[in-house]
KOLGUDREN-84065 format. One record per residue (C-alpha): residue in one letter; x, y negated, z negated. Coordinates in steps of 0.2 Angstrom, whole numbers, padded with zeros to 4 digits, always signed. Each point is the difference from the previous one (the first is absolute). Example, Ala and Ser with C-alpha at 12.3 -4.5 7.8 and 13.67 -1.06 7.14 Angstrom:
KOLGUDREN-84065
a+0062+0022-0039 s+0006-0017+0003 
This chain:
KOLGUDREN-84065
m+0579-0349-0504 a+0012+0004-0014 i+0005-0014-0012 h+0017+0001-0008 r-0001-0006-0018 k+0015-0011-0003 k+0007-0007-0016 k+0001-0019-0002 s+0018-0007+0000 d+0009-0008-0015 k-0003-0017+0008 r+0001-0015-0011 f-0016-0008+0006 s-0018+0007+0004 v-0006+0001+0018 s-0017-0003+0008 l-0003+0006+0018 l-0013-0011+0008 i-0009+0007+0016 s-0013-0011+0009 t-0014+0008+0010 y-0016-0004+0009 n-0012+0014+0006 s+0014+0011+0006 p-0001+0016-0011 k+0009+0012+0011 y+0015-0012+0001 l-0001-0004-0019 n+0000+0019-0004 l+0017+0003+0009 s+0007-0016-0007 v-0004+0004-0018 r+0006+0018+0002 s+0016-0006+0006 i+0002-0009-0017 f-0005+0016-0009 n+0015+0008+0008 q+0013-0013-0005 s+0017+0006-0008 v-0003-0014-0013 l-0018-0004-0004 p-0007-0017-0003 d-0008-0003-0017 e-0017-0003+0008 i-0008-0002+0017 l-0012-0015+0003 i-0011+0002+0015 a-0005-0018+0005 d-0016+0003+0009 d-0007-0015+0011 g-0018+0006-0001 s+0000+0018+0007 g-0016+0011-0001 e-0005+0016-0009 e+0012+0012+0010 t+0015-0009-0006 r-0006-0001-0018 k-0003+0019+0000 l+0017+0003+0008 i+0008-0010-0014 e-0009+0009-0014 q+0007+0016+0008 l+0018-0007+0001 k-0002-0005-0019 r-0003+0018-0005 e+0015+0006+0010 s+0012-0014-0004 p+0016+0003-0011 v-0002-0019-0006 p-0014-0011-0003 v-0010-0006+0015 r-0011-0016-0002 h-0012-0006+0013 v-0001-0019+0001 w-0015-0005+0011 h-0009-0016+0005 p-0015-0002+0011 d+0002+0000+0019 r+0000-0019+0006 g+0012+0002+0014 f+0019+0002+0001 r+0006-0005-0018 v+0015+0010-0003 g+0009-0014-0009 a-0014-0001-0013 i-0001+0019-0003 r+0018+0001-0002 n-0001-0014-0013 k-0013+0009-0009 a+0011+0016+0000 i+0016-0010-0005 h-0010-0008-0015 q-0005+0018-0006 a+0017+0008+0003 h+0010+0006-0015 g+0017+0002+0009 d+0014-0013-0002 y+0004+0004+0019 i-0013+0001+0014 i+0004+0010+0016 q-0013-0004+0013 i-0005+0009+0015 d-0016+0001+0012 g-0012+0014+0000 d+0006+0005+0018 i+0018+0003-0006 v+0008+0017-0004 v+0016-0001-0010 h+0016+0010+0000 p+0001+0011-0016 n+0014-0011-0007 f-0009-0017+0004 v-0004-0004-0018 a+0017+0006-0006 d+0009-0011+0013 h-0011-0015-0005 i+0004+0002-0019 r+0019+0002+0004 f-0001-0016+0011 a-0009-0011-0012 r+0009-0015-0007 r-0007-0014-0011 g-0002-0017+0008 s-0005+0008+0017 y-0014+0008+0010 v+0002+0013+0013 t-0006+0003+0017 g+0003+0015+0012 s-0004+0007+0017 r-0010+0015+0007 v+0000+0013+0013 v-0015-0001+0011 l-0009+0016+0005 t-0009+0001+0017 e-0018+0004+0002 e+0004+0018+0005 y+0012+0003-0014 t-0012-0008-0013 q-0014+0012+0006 h+0013+0015-0002 v+0003-0006-0018 f-0019-0001-0004 d-0003+0017+0008 t+0014+0009-0009 g+0000-0010-0016 n+0020+0000+0001 i+0006-0016-0008 h+0018+0004+0002 i+0005-0009+0015 s+0015+0005+0010 l+0011-0013+0009 f+0002+0013+0014 a-0018+0001+0003 k-0007-0007+0016 g-0012-0015-0002 l+0010-0011-0011 r+0004-0019+0003 h+0013-0009-0009 r+0007+0016-0006 l+0016-0007-0006 n-0010-0008-0014 g-0001+0018-0006 l+0018+0003-0003 r+0003+0002-0019 m+0018-0003-0006 p-0001-0007-0017 v+0019-0004-0001 l-0003-0013+0014 m-0015-0008-0008 p+0010-0014-0009 f+0009-0005+0016 m-0017-0005+0008 t-0008-0010-0014 n+0002-0017+0009 y-0007+0007+0016 k-0011-0014+0008 s+0001-0009-0017 k-0002-0018+0008 n-0016+0005+0009 l-0013-0001-0014 s-0014+0005+0012 y+0009+0017+0003 v-0009+0011-0013 r-0011+0015+0001 g-0014+0000-0012 c-0002+0019+0002 n+0018+0002-0008 m+0003-0012-0013 a+0005-0001-0019 f-0001-0013-0013 w+0002-0003-0019 r-0017-0003-0007 e+0006-0015-0009 d+0005-0008+0016 l-0017+0003+0008 i-0008-0008-0016 k+0012-0015+0001 t-0005-0003+0019 n-0019+0004-0003 g+0001+0015+0011 y-0008+0000+0017 n-0008-0016+0007 e-0018+0004+0001 d-0003-0014+0012 f+0005+0012+0014 e-0014+0008+0009 g+0002+0014+0013 w+0016+0009+0005 g+0017-0008+0000 c+0013-0010-0009 e-0006+0002-0018 d+0016+0010-0004 c+0011-0012+0009 e-0007-0015-0010 l+0002+0010-0017 a+0018+0003+0005 i+0003-0019+0003 r-0007-0005-0017 l+0011+0013-0008 t+0015-0007+0008 n-0006-0018-0004 n+0001+0006-0018 g+0018+0006+0001 i-0004+0018+0002 k+0011+0008+0013 k-0006+0010+0015 r+0010+0017+0002 f-0003+0013+0014 i+0000+0018-0004 k+0008+0009+0015 f+0005+0019+0001 g-0012+0003-0014 g-0018-0003-0006 i-0005+0008+0017 a-0018-0002+0005 y-0010+0007+0015 h-0014-0009+0007 l-0015+0010+0007 y-0008-0006+0016 h-0016-0009+0000 t-0009-0013+0010 k+0006-0018-0004 n-0010-0012-0011 t-0008-0015+0008 r+0012-0015+0001 q-0014-0012+0001 l+0006-0011-0015 l+0018+0002+0003 n+0003-0018+0005 r-0008-0007-0015 n+0010+0012-0011 r+0016-0005+0008 a-0004-0018-0004 i-0002+0004-0018 k+0017+0009+0000 e+0008-0015+0009 f-0007-0012-0013 t+0007+0010-0014 l+0017+0000+0008 l+0000-0019+0004 r-0006-0005-0017 g+0011+0012-0010 i-0016+0006-0009 k+0004+0012-0015 f-0017+0005-0006 a-0016+0006+0009 p-0015-0011-0004 h-0011+0014+0001 g+0008+0017-0006 i+0001+0011-0014 v-0007-0012-0012 d-0016+0001+0010 a+0001+0019+0001 r-0002+0000-0019 s-0018-0005+0002 l-0004+0015+0011 g+0002+0011-0016 
């Protein structure tokens, strides 16, 4: 697959692109390569690895050799689903002023980073949406290696989320602004200083669900405004089987406690991640 070497923009702040992953190297490979092909590159790529094995490590070493920007592998041992903890460790190690966050099952539009940079404003965090690929179309992407998704292709759901019209982006910034639980952790962006202020992700969460919503609530409790990126920052979600929801009710209870008590700072977050090295 060809990699188009791009120049960094004349942006006034540095950007870290954070990708979370767990034992899904074929997904991660496509996700990272979609970053390589950005019209505007991030200053670094941080792969937040929730305890993957040797196959993922070897892939990341290969991607490091091919990457037009530094790639860093941030890893901790596999002790169950701890995506918040590994994101915290990556946030702590990030060099960028601004952190754009996706998941390792996401392929992004070539202008994804450029759109997020254009949309960034101090005093706010950003969430976006995603186009969902069916199982059949996802397999086609794996078979062909073609990460340039056409909105006219069969096998897309929520395809309107793939419309890119930057001139309209400012008019949708308040979309669902009052619903603090409406965020997508697979397409978010933050000022690093705001994440430090709130202590990042709450590591009391275990298993899948609500860790991104709870972070959004604490950011809002600190006066940091939620803004929605629409008609830009386009992401495509590759099909996979769903994670277990076994601990979802417990996680929802933590989120509701944060909302009701107006909590601003995670009791166990980035400050704990520092001890991981």
